Residue frames relative to the residue before (quaternion, step in Angstrom):
aa qw qx qy qz dx dy dz
M 1.0000 0.0000 0.0000 0.0000 0.00 0.00 0.00
E 0.6230 0.5482 -0.3571 0.4288 3.61 1.01 -0.70
A 0.6354 0.5125 -0.3109 0.4868 3.63 0.93 -0.78
Y 0.6424 0.5356 -0.3106 0.4517 3.57 0.99 -0.78
Y 0.7262 0.4142 -0.2562 0.4853 3.57 0.74 -0.86
E 0.5840 0.5485 -0.3854 0.4577 3.59 1.12 -0.41
R 0.6915 0.4498 -0.2599 0.5020 3.57 1.01 -0.92
R 0.6906 0.4853 -0.3110 0.4368 3.62 0.99 -0.61
A 0.3885 0.7691 -0.4659 0.2010 3.62 1.19 -0.29
V 0.7262 0.4630 -0.2681 0.4316 3.60 0.69 -1.04
E 0.7503 0.3161 -0.1981 0.5457 3.69 1.22 -0.35
Y 0.3683 0.7659 -0.4884 0.1981 3.58 1.11 0.11
D 0.6549 0.5343 -0.3172 0.4301 3.57 1.01 -0.88
D 0.4908 0.6735 -0.4302 0.3469 3.65 1.17 -0.30
W 0.5866 0.5912 -0.3423 0.4349 3.58 1.13 -0.62
Y 0.7093 0.4544 -0.2420 0.4816 3.53 0.93 -0.99
L 0.7809 0.3957 -0.1700 0.4526 3.51 1.02 -1.03
G 0.4546 -0.7225 0.4260 0.2998 3.55 1.34 0.05
R 0.4580 0.6644 -0.4595 0.3709 3.53 1.08 0.78
G 0.7772 0.3517 -0.2288 0.4689 3.60 -1.37 -0.09
R 0.8419 -0.1010 0.0971 0.5211 3.60 -0.94 -0.93
F 0.6619 0.5127 -0.2993 0.4577 3.65 1.21 -0.25
A 0.4345 0.7473 -0.4117 0.2887 3.55 1.35 -0.24
E 0.7576 0.3992 -0.1977 0.4771 3.61 1.00 -0.83
R 0.5042 0.6596 -0.4238 0.3622 3.53 1.21 -0.14
V 0.3119 -0.7072 0.6054 0.1901 3.56 -1.09 0.87
R 0.0911 0.7888 -0.5915 0.1402 3.57 -0.50 1.22
P 0.1496 -0.8207 0.5429 0.0963 3.65 0.33 1.14
G 0.8458 0.1627 -0.1528 0.4845 3.53 -1.02 1.02
F 0.3997 0.7475 -0.4698 0.2468 3.69 1.20 -0.14
A 0.7205 0.4597 -0.2664 0.4456 3.54 0.71 -1.19
E 0.6449 0.5158 -0.3346 0.4540 3.64 1.07 -0.66
E 0.6384 0.5105 -0.3281 0.4736 3.55 1.13 -0.60
V 0.5844 0.5469 -0.3604 0.4792 3.60 1.06 -0.64
D 0.6736 0.4740 -0.3001 0.4812 3.61 0.93 -0.91
R 0.6438 0.5188 -0.3340 0.4525 3.65 0.97 -0.75
V 0.6428 0.5297 -0.3157 0.4544 3.59 0.97 -0.83
A 0.6470 0.5297 -0.3063 0.4550 3.45 1.04 -0.97
A 0.6438 0.5329 -0.2950 0.4632 3.52 1.01 -0.91
D 0.6773 0.5084 -0.2860 0.4483 3.60 0.89 -0.98
L 0.6665 0.4976 -0.2935 0.4713 3.51 1.06 -0.76
G 0.6464 0.5441 -0.2907 0.4490 3.48 1.12 -0.84
S 0.6799 0.5238 -0.2663 0.4387 3.51 1.22 -0.63
M 0.5188 0.6502 -0.4170 0.3662 3.55 1.26 -0.11
A 0.6443 -0.5039 0.3878 0.4249 3.57 -1.15 0.30
P 0.4184 -0.7049 0.5052 0.2698 3.59 -0.91 0.77
V 0.1203 0.8045 -0.5622 0.1492 3.58 -0.49 1.26
R 0.6154 -0.5008 0.4216 0.4390 3.54 -1.23 0.06
T 0.0237 -0.8443 0.5304 -0.0722 3.59 -0.43 1.29
L 0.1922 -0.7159 0.6559 0.1424 3.56 -1.20 0.66
D 0.1597 -0.7517 0.6320 0.1004 3.61 -0.82 1.04
V 0.1815 -0.7999 0.5690 0.0592 3.56 -0.43 1.22
G 0.7765 0.1039 -0.1225 0.6093 3.63 -0.60 1.12
C 0.1054 0.8511 -0.5041 0.1018 3.55 0.93 0.96
G 0.2616 -0.7891 0.5199 0.1966 3.62 1.17 -0.40
T 0.8066 -0.2351 0.1999 0.5042 3.61 -0.93 -0.90
G 0.5420 -0.6279 0.4112 0.3780 3.59 1.17 0.04
F 0.3432 0.7596 -0.5034 0.2276 3.63 1.14 0.18
V 0.7424 0.3040 -0.2306 0.5507 3.60 0.95 -0.69
T 0.5527 0.6474 -0.3881 0.3532 3.63 1.00 -0.63
R 0.6166 0.5941 -0.3323 0.3955 3.56 1.07 -0.86
H 0.6678 0.5160 -0.2865 0.4535 3.55 1.20 -0.51
L 0.5525 0.6388 -0.3784 0.3786 3.56 1.26 -0.25
P 0.3135 -0.7826 0.4984 0.2021 3.63 -0.55 0.99
G 0.6943 0.4567 -0.3527 0.4301 3.56 -1.19 0.54
E 0.6801 -0.4319 0.3858 0.4495 3.52 -1.30 -0.46
V 0.0340 -0.8501 0.5250 -0.0237 3.56 -0.40 1.13
V 0.1648 -0.7248 0.6637 0.0839 3.56 -1.05 0.86
G 0.2517 -0.7569 0.5935 0.1070 3.59 -1.00 1.05
A 0.0006 -0.7819 0.6234 0.0067 3.62 -0.94 0.81
D 0.1287 0.7547 -0.6316 0.1224 3.54 -1.00 0.93
R 0.5172 -0.6358 0.4889 0.2988 3.52 -1.20 0.64
S 0.7165 0.4720 -0.2446 0.4517 3.61 1.15 -0.65
L 0.4126 -0.7148 0.5125 0.2371 3.55 -0.67 1.12
G 0.6227 0.5517 -0.3450 0.4346 3.59 1.04 -0.79
M 0.6436 0.5028 -0.3324 0.4716 3.59 0.96 -0.81
L 0.6584 0.5264 -0.3141 0.4368 3.58 0.91 -0.90
R 0.6202 0.5320 -0.3437 0.4629 3.53 1.07 -0.77
E 0.6731 0.4955 -0.2960 0.4623 3.62 0.91 -0.94
A 0.6534 0.5247 -0.3149 0.4455 3.64 1.13 -0.68
G 0.4310 0.7544 -0.4428 0.2214 3.53 1.14 -0.51
P 0.7391 0.4159 -0.2794 0.4502 3.71 0.63 -0.86
R 0.7076 0.5099 -0.2339 0.4296 3.52 1.21 -0.41
I 0.7058 0.3852 -0.1786 0.5671 3.55 1.23 -0.56
A 0.2246 -0.8053 0.5298 0.1430 3.62 -0.42 1.17
G 0.6667 0.4804 -0.2976 0.4860 3.54 1.17 -0.54
P 0.7811 -0.3421 0.2663 0.4493 3.55 -1.36 -0.13
R 0.1446 -0.7376 0.6471 0.1272 3.54 -1.22 0.53
V 0.1437 -0.8268 0.5436 -0.0165 3.59 -0.61 1.19
C 0.2524 -0.7405 0.5948 0.1848 3.61 -0.85 0.89
A 0.2248 0.8026 -0.5084 0.2164 3.58 -0.40 1.18
D 0.5065 -0.5866 0.5404 0.3277 3.53 -1.34 0.30
A 0.4530 -0.7239 0.4507 0.2599 3.57 -0.68 1.13
L 0.6754 0.4970 -0.2925 0.4597 3.61 1.12 -0.46
R 0.7599 0.1730 -0.1125 0.6165 3.58 1.26 -0.19
L 0.0156 0.8528 -0.5186 0.0595 3.49 0.54 1.32
P 0.4718 -0.7303 0.4442 0.2163 3.62 -0.95 0.94
F 0.5120 0.6221 -0.4270 0.4105 3.63 0.91 0.91
R 0.5565 -0.6112 0.4641 0.3186 3.54 -1.13 0.72
D 0.6530 -0.5032 0.3853 0.4147 3.55 -1.23 0.39
A 0.8580 0.0997 -0.1119 0.4913 3.56 -1.12 0.81
A 0.2644 0.7933 -0.5019 0.2209 3.54 1.09 0.73
F 0.7773 0.2712 -0.1491 0.5477 3.59 1.09 -0.41
D 0.4785 -0.6295 0.5316 0.3034 3.54 -1.41 0.13
R 0.7907 0.0734 -0.0097 0.6077 3.54 1.16 -0.70
V 0.1329 -0.7134 0.6669 0.1695 3.51 -1.23 0.54
F 0.1108 -0.7781 0.6164 0.0489 3.56 -0.99 0.85
A 0.0361 0.7749 -0.6310 0.0128 3.61 -1.08 0.72
G 0.0997 -0.7908 0.6035 0.0223 3.56 -0.73 1.10
H 0.8658 -0.0688 -0.0032 0.4957 3.50 -0.82 1.18
F 0.4784 0.6159 -0.4537 0.4313 3.52 1.07 1.01
Y 0.6359 0.5662 -0.3171 0.4178 3.55 0.86 -0.93
G 0.6892 0.5312 -0.2577 0.4201 3.47 0.94 -0.96
H 0.6455 0.4644 -0.3278 0.5101 3.59 1.29 -0.08
L 0.5909 0.5779 -0.3732 0.4214 3.63 1.21 0.11
T 0.4393 -0.6407 0.5703 0.2670 3.55 -1.10 0.90
S 0.7022 -0.5031 0.2779 0.4202 3.57 -1.20 0.48
D 0.6848 0.4749 -0.3274 0.4454 3.64 0.86 -0.70
R 0.6552 0.4775 -0.3005 0.5024 3.58 1.04 -0.62
A 0.5829 0.5398 -0.3772 0.4759 3.62 1.11 -0.52
R 0.6558 0.5073 -0.3099 0.4654 3.56 0.86 -0.89
A 0.6455 0.5104 -0.3148 0.4730 3.62 0.97 -0.85
F 0.6716 0.5002 -0.3116 0.4490 3.58 0.97 -0.82
L 0.6539 0.5040 -0.3360 0.4533 3.58 0.99 -0.81
A 0.6403 0.4917 -0.3441 0.4795 3.62 1.02 -0.60
E 0.6550 0.4752 -0.3405 0.4789 3.61 0.94 -0.64
A 0.6159 0.5306 -0.3517 0.4641 3.70 1.00 -0.61
S 0.6586 0.5165 -0.2805 0.4698 3.55 1.06 -0.93
R 0.6329 0.5123 -0.3435 0.4679 3.55 1.07 -0.64
L 0.7469 0.4548 -0.2355 0.4241 3.58 0.93 -0.69
A 0.8299 0.0193 0.0475 0.5556 3.57 1.09 -0.71
P 0.5272 -0.6568 0.4473 0.3008 3.62 -1.11 0.48
E 0.7662 0.3127 -0.1474 0.5418 3.54 1.34 -0.36
L 0.0602 -0.7707 0.6334 0.0342 3.61 -0.89 0.83
V 0.1053 -0.7441 0.6589 0.0335 3.55 -1.09 0.96
L 0.0501 -0.7902 0.6108 0.0092 3.63 -0.86 0.98
L 0.1602 -0.7135 0.6791 0.0643 3.42 -1.19 0.94
E 0.1106 0.8148 -0.5611 0.0947 3.66 -0.67 1.06
S 0.5930 -0.5632 0.4351 0.3767 3.47 -1.27 0.18
A 0.4174 -0.7269 0.4934 0.2323 3.57 -0.93 0.96
I 0.5022 -0.6238 0.4919 0.3416 3.54 -1.06 0.65
R 0.0539 -0.7917 0.6082 -0.0205 3.53 -1.10 0.91
S 0.6519 -0.5486 0.3433 0.3953 3.54 -1.22 0.31
D 0.6888 0.4745 -0.2978 0.4601 3.67 1.18 -0.44
V 0.7312 0.3442 -0.2550 0.5309 3.66 1.25 0.19
R 0.4124 -0.6659 0.5474 0.2947 3.58 -1.21 0.40
P 0.6688 -0.5061 0.3663 0.4029 3.54 -1.22 0.46
E 0.8022 0.1086 0.0194 0.5868 3.55 1.05 -0.81
E 0.1073 0.8107 -0.5628 0.1207 3.66 -0.58 1.15
I 0.2634 -0.6103 0.7012 0.2579 3.40 -1.47 0.23
Q 0.1110 -0.8226 0.5572 0.0247 3.55 -0.56 1.19
E 0.2791 -0.7010 0.6164 0.2251 3.55 -1.18 0.56
R 0.1018 -0.8019 0.5886 -0.0076 3.55 -0.66 1.19
V 0.2099 -0.7720 0.5921 0.0969 3.53 -1.01 0.86
L 0.2939 -0.7527 0.5673 0.1587 3.58 -0.94 0.93
N 0.6883 -0.5006 0.3202 0.4161 3.60 -1.23 0.27
D 0.6426 0.5009 -0.3342 0.4738 3.58 1.24 -0.36
G 0.5632 -0.6299 0.3618 0.3939 3.65 1.38 0.10
S 0.4952 0.6436 -0.4484 0.3734 3.61 1.24 0.09
T 0.2620 -0.7813 0.5502 0.1348 3.53 -1.03 0.78
H 0.0817 -0.7958 0.5999 -0.0091 3.60 -1.09 0.84
R 0.3221 -0.7097 0.5903 0.2102 3.50 -1.14 0.72
V 0.0058 -0.8051 0.5917 -0.0412 3.55 -0.85 1.06
Y 0.3734 -0.6963 0.5737 0.2159 3.59 -1.04 0.97
K 0.0558 0.8267 -0.5492 0.1084 3.58 -0.89 1.03
R 0.1196 -0.7936 0.5941 0.0532 3.57 -0.87 0.91
Y 0.1958 -0.7592 0.6083 0.1237 3.57 -1.16 0.64
F 0.2062 -0.8324 0.5117 0.0526 3.59 -0.90 0.82
G 0.3122 -0.6106 0.6827 0.2523 3.49 -1.40 0.41
A 0.5860 -0.6022 0.3945 0.3720 3.58 -1.04 0.76
D 0.6811 0.4699 -0.3385 0.4481 3.65 0.78 -0.76
E 0.6249 0.5465 -0.3423 0.4401 3.53 0.97 -0.75
L 0.6676 0.4975 -0.2871 0.4736 3.53 0.94 -0.90
A 0.6086 0.5607 -0.3284 0.4553 3.53 1.05 -0.84
R 0.6757 0.4729 -0.3079 0.4743 3.59 0.92 -0.88
E 0.6245 0.5664 -0.3319 0.4232 3.53 1.05 -0.78
L 0.6868 0.4674 -0.2590 0.4927 3.52 1.09 -0.80
G 0.5172 -0.6569 0.3773 0.3982 3.59 1.26 -0.30
S 0.7518 -0.1715 0.1204 0.6252 3.52 1.12 -0.72
A 0.2700 0.7636 -0.5477 0.2097 3.53 -0.60 1.11
L 0.3384 -0.7313 0.5611 0.1894 3.53 -1.17 0.65
P 0.3417 -0.7198 0.5529 0.2438 3.64 -0.75 1.00
L 0.2213 -0.7748 0.5790 0.1245 3.51 -0.79 1.03
F 0.7948 0.0317 0.0001 0.6060 3.66 1.14 -0.57
R 0.0506 -0.7483 0.6603 0.0374 3.56 -0.96 0.92
G 0.0855 0.8109 -0.5756 0.0617 3.58 -0.58 1.02
R 0.6692 -0.4592 0.3890 0.4359 3.47 -1.33 -0.15
W 0.7628 0.3333 -0.1666 0.5284 3.64 1.13 -0.76
F 0.8333 0.2002 -0.0322 0.5144 3.58 0.96 -0.81
V 0.0583 -0.7318 0.6712 0.1027 3.53 -1.26 0.46
L 0.1327 -0.7677 0.6268 0.0120 3.49 -1.11 0.99
L 0.0246 0.8148 -0.5748 0.0706 3.57 -0.68 1.14
R 0.2054 -0.7521 0.6179 0.1021 3.55 -1.26 0.67
S 0.0833 -0.7704 0.6320 -0.0080 3.55 -0.92 1.10
T 0.0116 -0.7859 0.6182 0.0085 3.51 -1.10 0.88
R 0.1573 -0.7435 0.6353 0.1368 3.50 -1.33 0.39
P 0.5654 -0.5922 0.4366 0.3728 3.58 -1.05 0.53
P 0.5724 -0.5814 0.4459 0.3680 3.59 -1.13 0.59
A 0.5564 -0.6205 0.4582 0.3090 3.53 -1.17 0.74
């Protein structure tokens, strides 16, 4: 998957914008949900935030406050340059190079759903180490997808890649996080916020 996202960096935004291989897809309400999620994120309190798996910064740019972007892909971080005013760090999301409680919020958009159960637990522990608040944006479960899939994805250059992917209902993801408040439940996206009391 790392090689896939590195090669996909220059065309990653096509998924959000309905360009390239996504131009012919029928996605009722998709653009409106992208706008709604952007507005919901922008309305949060401005705090020091780490965006894990920031990708091209397409969503990161809507996060209020001082934002640090982290991604394992140098290609993604290059694409994110114009969108993230703060530092961009190339790092493994399960071993992030930050001190305990370095942030007020950890955000991850369309990252958690690519983690197997053991890696998801490791990520949640790392997020909890870094901040008292976690906000997740993920793909909503729909009738045309299974909750867990190995997908074959094709890039604009014709190369094919196998990608592990999960889809979530808001309540299901809230239970998985242990305690979380759904901020948005849509056909395409779910957005949740989880907090823990300060130590």
